[in-house]
C-alpha positions as CSV (number, residue, x, y, z in Angstrom):
1,M,-13.6,4.4,12.6
2,R,-10.2,4.7,11.0
3,L,-7.1,6.7,11.9
4,A,-6.4,9.1,9.0
5,S,-4.7,12.4,9.1
6,V,-1.4,12.8,10.8
7,R,-0.1,16.1,12.1
8,G,1.8,17.7,15.0
9,L,5.1,16.0,14.3
10,T,7.7,17.7,12.3
11,M,9.1,15.4,9.7
12,K,11.9,16.0,7.2
13,S,11.1,15.4,3.6
14,S,13.5,12.5,3.7
15,S,11.1,10.7,6.0
16,R,8.3,10.6,3.5
17,A,8.3,6.9,3.8
18,L,7.3,7.2,7.4
19,S,4.2,9.2,6.7
20,I,3.2,6.8,3.9
21,T,3.7,3.9,6.4
22,I,1.5,5.6,8.9
23,L,-1.3,6.2,6.3
24,F,-0.9,2.6,5.2
25,V,-1.3,1.3,8.7
26,A,-4.4,3.5,9.2
27,A,-5.9,2.1,5.9
28,C,-5.2,-1.4,7.1
29,L,-6.8,-0.7,10.4
30,A,-9.9,0.6,8.6
31,S,-10.3,-2.6,6.7
32,A,-9.4,-4.9,9.5
33,G,-12.9,-5.0,11.0
34,P,-14.1,-4.0,14.4
35,T,-12.0,-4.6,17.5
36,R,-12.7,-4.0,21.2
37,A,-10.7,-0.8,21.4
38,E,-12.3,0.6,18.2
39,A,-15.6,1.0,20.0
40,H,-14.1,3.8,22.1
41,L,-13.1,5.9,19.1
42,Q,-15.4,8.3,17.3
43,A,-15.1,10.5,14.2
44,G,-13.7,13.8,15.4
45,D,-11.5,12.4,18.2
46,T,-7.9,13.6,18.2
47,L,-5.5,11.0,19.6
48,G,-2.3,12.1,21.3
49,K,0.1,11.2,24.2
50,A,-2.8,10.5,26.7
51,D,-4.4,8.0,24.3
52,V,-1.5,5.6,23.7
53,D,-2.8,2.9,26.0
54,K,-6.3,3.3,24.5
55,V,-5.1,2.6,20.9
56,K,-2.1,0.3,21.5
57,D,-3.9,-2.6,20.0
58,L,-4.9,-0.5,16.9
59,V,-1.6,0.9,16.0
60,S,1.9,-0.4,15.3
61,P,4.7,0.1,17.9
62,G,6.2,2.8,15.7
63,V,3.0,4.8,15.6
64,A,2.5,4.4,19.4
65,F,6.1,5.7,19.8
66,L,5.3,8.7,17.7
67,L,2.1,9.4,19.7
68,K,4.2,9.3,22.9
69,K,6.5,11.9,21.3
70,G,3.7,14.3,20.5
71,M,2.2,13.3,17.1
72,T,-1.6,13.5,16.9
73,I,-4.0,11.5,14.8
74,K,-7.5,12.7,13.9
75,V,-10.1,9.9,13.7
76,V,-12.3,10.2,10.7
77,E,-15.2,8.2,9.2
78,P,-14.1,5.4,6.9
79,Q,-14.1,6.4,3.2
80,P,-13.6,4.1,0.3
81,I,-10.3,4.5,-1.6
82,G,-11.1,3.8,-5.2
83,W,-8.9,3.3,-8.2
84,P,-7.5,6.3,-10.0
85,K,-9.9,7.2,-12.8
86,A,-7.4,6.5,-15.6
87,Y,-6.7,3.0,-14.2
88,R,-10.5,2.2,-13.8
89,D,-11.2,3.4,-17.4
90,A,-8.3,1.4,-18.8
91,T,-9.5,-1.7,-16.9
92,E,-12.9,-1.3,-18.4
93,K,-11.6,-0.7,-21.9
94,F,-8.7,-3.3,-22.2
95,S,-9.3,-6.1,-19.7
96,A,-11.5,-8.2,-22.1
97,Q,-8.6,-8.6,-24.5
98,V,-6.0,-9.9,-22.0
99,K,-5.2,-13.6,-22.1
100,L,-3.0,-15.6,-19.7
101,A,-0.2,-17.5,-21.5
102,A,-0.4,-21.3,-21.3
103,D,2.6,-21.4,-18.9
104,G,1.2,-18.5,-16.8
105,V,4.5,-16.6,-16.8
106,S,3.3,-13.9,-19.2
107,I,0.1,-12.3,-20.4
108,D,-0.9,-11.5,-24.0
109,N,-2.6,-8.3,-25.3
110,Y,-2.1,-6.3,-22.1
111,T,-2.4,-2.6,-22.7
112,A,-3.2,-1.0,-19.3
113,G,-5.4,-1.3,-16.2
114,M,-6.1,-4.4,-14.2
115,P,-5.6,-7.4,-16.5
116,F,-8.1,-9.8,-14.8
117,P,-10.7,-7.8,-12.8
118,N,-13.1,-10.7,-12.5
119,V,-11.2,-13.7,-11.2
120,D,-13.3,-16.9,-10.7
121,S,-12.1,-18.7,-7.5
122,N,-12.8,-22.0,-9.3
123,D,-10.4,-21.2,-12.1
124,P,-7.3,-23.4,-11.8
125,K,-5.2,-20.4,-12.8
126,A,-6.9,-18.0,-10.4
127,A,-3.7,-17.6,-8.4
128,L,-1.7,-16.6,-11.5
129,K,-4.3,-14.1,-12.5
130,I,-4.3,-12.6,-9.0
131,M,-0.5,-12.3,-9.1
132,W,-0.7,-10.5,-12.5
133,N,-3.3,-8.2,-11.1
134,Y,-0.9,-7.4,-8.2
135,E,1.9,-6.8,-10.7
136,Y,-0.2,-4.2,-12.6
137,R,-1.8,-2.7,-9.5
138,P,-2.4,1.1,-9.5
139,Y,0.6,1.8,-7.3
140,P,1.0,4.6,-6.4
141,G,-1.5,6.0,-8.9
142,T,1.1,7.1,-11.4
143,D,3.5,5.5,-13.9
144,D,6.6,6.6,-12.1
145,F,7.7,7.3,-8.5
146,V,10.7,8.3,-6.5
147,E,11.3,7.1,-2.9
148,F,14.0,8.6,-0.7
149,E,16.0,6.8,2.0
150,F,14.6,3.4,1.1
151,P,15.6,0.7,3.6
152,V,17.0,-2.6,2.3
153,F,17.7,-5.6,4.5
154,S,19.6,-8.7,3.4
155,G,20.4,-12.0,5.0
156,A,19.9,-15.7,5.0
157,L,16.4,-17.1,4.3
158,S,15.1,-20.3,5.8
159,Y,11.8,-22.2,5.8
160,D,11.9,-22.8,9.6
161,R,12.9,-19.4,11.0
162,P,12.7,-15.7,10.2
163,M,15.3,-14.0,8.0
164,N,18.5,-13.4,9.8
165,T,19.4,-9.8,8.9
166,E,23.1,-9.6,8.0
167,R,23.2,-6.2,6.4
168,Q,21.1,-3.1,6.4
169,M,21.4,-0.5,3.7
170,L,19.7,2.8,3.2
171,L,19.4,3.7,-0.5
172,G,19.4,7.4,-1.0
173,E,17.0,7.3,-3.9
174,V,14.9,4.7,-5.7
175,R,13.1,5.5,-8.9
176,R,10.7,3.3,-10.9
177,L,9.2,4.0,-14.3
178,Y,6.5,1.6,-15.6
179,F,6.8,0.9,-19.3
180,N,3.8,-1.6,-19.5
181,G,0.4,-0.2,-18.8
182,R,1.5,3.4,-18.8
183,L,-1.4,5.7,-18.1
184,V,0.1,9.1,-17.1
185,N,3.4,9.6,-18.7
186,D,3.6,9.9,-22.5
187,R,5.1,6.7,-23.9
188,N,6.9,8.7,-26.7
189,R,9.0,10.9,-24.4
């Protein structure tokens, strides 16, 4: 089972990131494989305050907090989340022409879609191809997006301990427009 639809909690439009995070956590849980607590959930169950202990190993502390505050989650059957049609079509049409540059820091003949949909794990440049696939992933299914109240943390990095957060900022608005691999927005506008 996976945890999918979220309702019962009033959220301001500025907390869109929270709802995206909750859905992301639910999707990760769906793909994480079976757990002991998962056996107790069935499609159609509605989780709320009384179920926090039952699902504490399935949800993040933030989601558990929201359940305690009155949010509900409806358990649904797992469903595959496929690529957007335009992205899938572009991958089929253009991926055969894409070539990895000799140094791996660029790709040639890329138009749109996933550049390397069939990565051979024995290929010495497989990791580079996977990273290029990540760079041109179908996120969030459009060529542009806006995120409000985007948190940014900065601080010293080290190999032997976690980042020490020195500053936290909340950016009022973050916008991104993809210029390579554009599928939705007209390139000439």
